[in-house]
ZASETI-270126 format. One record per residue (C-alpha): residue number from 0; residue in one letter; x, y, z. Coordinates in Angstrom, 1 decimal. Example, Ala and Ser with C-alpha at 12.3 -4.5 7.8 and 13.67 -1.06 7.14 Angstrom:
2
   k r      u      v      w
   0 A   12.3   -4.5    7.8
   1 S   13.7   -1.1    7.1
// end
This chain:
214
   k r      u      v      w
   0 X  -37.1   40.9   -4.1
   1 X  -35.0   44.0   -5.6
   2 X  -33.8   44.6   -2.7
   3 X  -31.9   41.6   -2.0
   4 X  -30.7   41.3   -5.0
   5 X  -27.2   42.2   -4.1
   6 X  -26.5   40.5   -1.1
   7 X  -27.4   36.8   -3.0
   8 X  -25.0   37.9   -5.3
   9 X  -22.3   38.7   -2.3
  10 X  -23.1   36.4   -0.5
  11 X  -22.4   33.9   -4.4
  12 X  -19.4   35.6   -4.4
  13 X  -18.5   34.6   -1.3
  14 X  -19.4   31.5   -1.4
  15 X  -17.4   31.0   -4.9
  16 X  -14.2   31.9   -3.2
  17 X  -14.9   29.7   -0.8
  18 X  -14.8   27.0   -2.7
  19 X  -11.8   28.0   -4.8
  20 X   -9.8   27.9   -1.4
  21 X  -10.3   24.5   -1.4
  22 X  -10.6   23.6   -4.9
  23 X   -6.9   22.4   -6.3
  24 X   -5.1   22.7  -10.1
  25 X   -5.7   19.4  -12.1
  26 X   -2.3   18.1  -13.4
  27 X   -0.1   15.4  -13.3
  28 X    2.5   14.0  -10.7
  29 X    4.7   11.5   -9.3
  30 X    5.9    9.6   -6.5
  31 X    8.3    7.7   -4.3
  32 X    7.6    6.2   -1.5
  33 X    9.6    3.5    0.9
  34 X    9.5    2.0    4.5
  35 X    9.3   -0.5    6.6
  36 X    6.8   -4.2    5.8
  37 X    5.3   -5.1    9.6
  38 X    4.4   -8.3    8.8
  39 X    1.7  -10.9   10.0
  40 X    1.5  -14.0   10.1
  41 X    0.9  -15.9    6.8
  42 X   -1.0  -19.1    6.7
  43 X    0.9  -21.9    4.8
  44 X   -0.8  -25.4    4.1
  45 X    0.5  -28.9    2.1
  46 X   -1.3  -32.3    2.0
  47 X   -3.5  -31.7    4.5
  48 X   -0.8  -30.3    6.7
  49 X   -1.7  -26.6    8.0
  50 X    1.2  -23.8   10.0
  51 X    1.3  -20.6   10.3
  52 X    5.0  -18.7    9.3
  53 X    6.0  -15.4   11.4
  54 X    8.2  -12.9    9.3
  55 X   10.7   -9.9   10.2
  56 X   10.3   -7.0   10.3
  57 X   11.5   -6.0    5.7
  58 X   11.2   -3.0    4.3
  59 X    8.9   -1.5    0.6
  60 X   10.1    0.7   -1.8
  61 X    7.6    2.3   -4.1
  62 X    6.7    4.8   -7.4
  63 X    4.0    6.0   -8.5
  64 X    2.6    8.5  -11.4
  65 X   -0.9   10.1  -11.8
  66 X   -4.0   12.4  -12.3
  67 X   -4.8   14.8   -9.9
  68 X   -8.6   15.8  -10.6
  69 X   -8.5   18.9   -8.8
  70 X  -11.8   17.7   -7.0
  71 X  -10.1   16.1   -4.3
  72 X   -9.9   12.7   -5.9
  73 X   -6.2   11.4   -7.0
  74 X   -5.6    8.6   -9.2
  75 X   -2.1    6.6   -9.8
  76 X   -0.4    3.6  -11.0
  77 X    1.9    2.3   -8.9
  78 X    5.0   -0.4   -8.7
  79 X    6.5   -1.6   -5.6
  80 X    8.2   -3.8   -3.7
  81 X    8.4   -5.8   -0.3
  82 X   11.0   -7.9    1.5
  83 X   11.2   -9.6    3.7
  84 X   12.7  -13.3    6.0
  85 X   10.6  -16.0    7.3
  86 X   11.1  -16.6   11.4
  87 X    9.3  -19.5   12.4
  88 X    6.7  -21.9   11.3
  89 X    4.4  -22.8   13.9
  90 X    2.8  -26.5   13.3
  91 X    0.5  -28.7   15.4
  92 X    2.0  -27.1   18.3
  93 X    5.4  -27.0   17.1
  94 X    7.4  -24.3   16.7
  95 X   10.7  -24.3   14.9
  96 X   13.1  -22.2   13.1
  97 X   12.2  -21.5    9.1
  98 X   14.9  -19.3    6.7
  99 X   13.0  -18.2    3.4
 100 X   12.6  -14.7    2.3
 101 X    9.6  -14.0    0.7
 102 X    9.5  -10.8   -1.9
 103 X    6.5   -9.3   -3.7
 104 X    6.6   -7.2   -7.2
 105 X    3.2   -5.1   -7.1
 106 X    1.7   -3.0   -9.8
 107 X   -1.3   -2.0   -8.5
 108 X   -3.9    1.2  -10.2
 109 X   -4.6    3.2   -6.4
 110 X   -7.6    6.4   -5.9
 111 X   -7.5    8.6   -3.1
 112 X   -9.2   11.1   -1.0
 113 X   -7.9   14.2    0.2
 114 X   -9.3   16.1    2.8
 115 X   -8.5   19.9    1.7
 116 X   -9.0   22.9    3.9
 117 X   -8.3   25.8    4.0
 118 X   -7.4   26.0    7.9
 119 X   -4.8   23.3    8.0
 120 X   -2.0   25.2    7.3
 121 X   -1.3   23.4    4.4
 122 X   -2.0   19.4    5.7
 123 X   -4.8   17.0    4.6
 124 X   -5.3   13.8    5.9
 125 X   -6.1   11.4    3.4
 126 X   -7.1    7.8    2.5
 127 X   -7.4    5.2   -0.1
 128 X   -7.8    1.7   -1.7
 129 X   -6.0    0.0   -4.8
 130 X   -6.2   -3.2   -7.0
 131 X   -3.4   -5.0   -9.1
 132 X   -1.0   -7.7   -9.7
 133 X    2.2   -9.1   -7.3
 134 X    4.6  -11.4   -8.3
 135 X    5.0  -13.7   -5.0
 136 X    8.3  -15.1   -4.7
 137 X   10.9  -17.7   -2.2
 138 X   13.7  -18.8   -2.1
 139 X   14.5  -22.3   -0.8
 140 X   13.2  -22.7    3.0
 141 X   14.8  -24.5    5.1
 142 X   13.3  -25.7    8.9
 143 X   16.0  -26.3   11.4
 144 X   16.7  -29.9   10.7
 145 X   17.6  -29.0    7.9
 146 X   14.3  -29.8    5.7
 147 X   13.6  -27.8    2.4
 148 X   10.0  -27.5    2.6
 149 X    9.5  -24.6   -0.3
 150 X   12.0  -24.6   -2.9
 151 X   13.0  -21.5   -5.4
 152 X    9.8  -20.1   -6.8
 153 X    7.0  -17.8   -8.0
 154 X    3.0  -17.4   -8.1
 155 X    1.3  -14.0   -9.6
 156 X   -2.1  -13.2   -7.6
 157 X   -4.0  -10.8   -7.5
 158 X   -3.7   -8.1   -5.0
 159 X   -5.8   -5.2   -3.0
 160 X   -4.6   -2.8   -0.3
 161 X   -5.7    0.1    1.9
 162 X   -3.8    2.9    2.9
 163 X   -4.4    6.0    5.2
 164 X   -1.9    9.5    6.3
 165 X   -1.0   12.5    6.8
 166 X    0.1   15.0    3.8
 167 X    1.6   18.2    3.9
 168 X    2.5   20.5    0.7
 169 X    5.5   21.9    1.3
 170 X    4.7   23.9   -1.6
 171 X    2.4   24.2   -4.8
 172 X    4.7   21.5   -6.6
 173 X    6.0   19.7   -4.0
 174 X    4.2   17.0   -1.1
 175 X    5.0   15.4    1.7
 176 X    3.6   12.3    2.7
 177 X    3.9    9.9    5.9
 178 X    0.8    7.1    5.9
 179 X    0.0    3.7    6.8
 180 X   -1.1    0.7    4.3
 181 X   -2.4   -2.6    4.6
 182 X   -1.2   -4.7    1.7
 183 X   -3.2   -8.4    1.2
 184 X   -2.8  -11.2   -1.3
 185 X   -5.2  -13.9   -2.7
 186 X   -3.0  -17.6   -2.4
 187 X    0.0  -18.5   -4.0
 188 X    1.0  -22.1   -4.8
 189 X    4.4  -22.8   -4.6
 190 X    7.0  -25.4   -6.0
 191 X    6.9  -27.3   -2.0
 192 X    8.5  -31.1   -1.1
 193 X    6.6  -32.5   -2.1
 194 X    4.0  -31.0   -4.2
 195 X    2.6  -27.4   -4.0
 196 X    1.9  -25.7   -0.7
 197 X   -0.2  -22.8   -0.7
 198 X    0.8  -19.4    1.2
 199 X   -1.7  -16.4    2.3
 200 X    0.1  -13.3    2.2
 201 X   -0.5   -9.8    4.3
 202 X    1.8   -6.7    5.9
 203 X    1.4   -3.5    7.3
 204 X    3.2   -0.4    5.9
 205 X    4.7    2.5    7.3
 206 X    5.5    4.9    4.4
 207 X    7.5    8.3    3.9
 208 X    6.9    9.4    0.5
 209 X    7.2   12.3   -1.9
 210 X    5.3   13.6   -4.6
 211 X    5.8   16.1   -7.5
 212 X    3.4   18.2   -9.4
 213 X    4.1   18.9  -13.9
// end
């Protein structure tokens, strides 16, 4: 057994160095992101009637502050703003133009897992998820015939999202990333004409971002 001790110690040394190659120093970071919203149709219902609202491509901007634990795990607080115009309302087999803008101001808590590797040349895939609150707002929603079905109103609802993408370490302090996010909220209730209008909100996001370590 004594003969193998040097080899065991050498093996442990190599393993420790191998693990350290994947490790990342813990620390705080801040980031920004921006990109496009590719919207899904949103469901709308009022007084037993229902329909689907199609939306145009919009935009999303956001900022975050977080902490990298140095073990491939990150956690952050994020604020983002999303906006897009409505396009058409489809209900009872009838399609009509619907003019309005839907915005979402979001406060999210996110967690990420980075897949680090010493052989990835600074490129890291990642996955993540987040939960929080969204302040959904809409201005007057007017159909082609001039009928106003939703008045200026807003509602605060529960929100959640799932993220995946690729990050590239430009330097030890700067990281670029491009990713996909699926964002969704629970039902929001807006002031209709008359009564309340319930609307579902979800969207696909293609975002580019920068992170800066302190």
